[in-house]
N, C-alpha and C positions, 0 to 999 in steps of 0.2 A: 356493327350490323344494324340493319333496319328490318323491322318486322312489318310485313304487309299482309293485310287480310283481304282475301277474295271470297266472294259468296257464290255457292253453287245454286242450282235450280231449287233446292229444298230450302234455301235461305240460311243454311248453316255456314258459318265462317270457316274458311280453310286458311290456315296460317302458312305463310310462305316467308322464307328468309331471303334477303337480297343483300349483297355486299354494297357498301357505300362506294360510290364513284368519286375519286379525287382527281381533279385535273392537275397534272404535274408539269404543265408547260411553264418554261422559265420566262417566256416573253409573250406579250399580248398578240393575238391574231387580229389583223386589221382587214376589214373588207376592202376589196380591190377590184376594179373593173378594167384594168389595163389590158390591151391586146398586143400581141407580138408574134414572133416567130421563134421556133425552137429547132435545134440541131442536136441529135444524139451522136455519141462517139461511135455508135454502130451503124451510122449512115441514114437514120431516119430524120425527116424534117417535116415541118408543117406549121400551121397556125395554132396559137394557144391563147386562152383568155384566163387571166388571174381571177381566182375566187376569193382567196385571202392570202395574207403574207405576214410573216413575223421575221425577227432577226435570224432565226435558225432554219426557216423553210417556207415553202409556198405550196398552195393547193391550186391546181390549174384544171381547166376544162379543155378538151381537145377532141378531134374527130376519130382518131385511131389510137389503139392501145400502145403503151410503151413497155419496154422490157424492164422488169424489176431488177435493180442492181446496176443498170447501165448509167453512164454519165451523160449529162444533158447540159446544154447551154441555151439560155433564153434571152432574147433581146426585146425589150419593150420600148416603144416610142412614147416618150413623156413630153412634158411641156417644152415649148420652144424648139421642138425637133431634136431634142437630146435623146440618146439611147441609154437605157437603164439595163445593164447586163447582169445576169445571175448565172451561176453554175452550181450543179449539185448532183446528187445521186437519187434515182427514182426508188422510192421505198415501197410504194403501193400503187396499184392502178385498178380501178373498178368501173364497170359499165354503169351508166345512168340512162335516163330516158332520152337524152339528146346526143349521147356519144360516150365519152369516157372522162373520168376524173382521175387525177394522179397527185400523189404527194411527193414532194422533192425536198430533201434536206440539203442545205447549202454546204459547200466545202469549208467555208469559214463564216463566222457570224457576220451579218450584213446590217449595218446601221444606216438609216436614211431618214430624211425629214418626211413627216406625214404628208406634207403638201405635194411631195413627189408622186404619190400614188392616188391622191384625191382628185 
């Protein structure tokens, strides 16, 4: 536990307890600016931009919301015209100021050279 002190208008300290946040991710998230196209198994499709990626999942930005729990395939154009394909399940989808962000966990761990996404 962490003890945090806040001060009210009278200058008296108000003690608050906050739980320690521990990041339990197994793999490092890497910033990513790749753009591509997605297709969901329930018939949705569109453009997508990668925000970050790890061996177990990806955070993407898109224009329209996705259905949580549905399966998705994304194809990114990478160096030399090659396609980098990923598939997974949509775990969350939230509105942001420019559209939507979504988190996708991959069907199986994905290992790739950093140069591929840089």
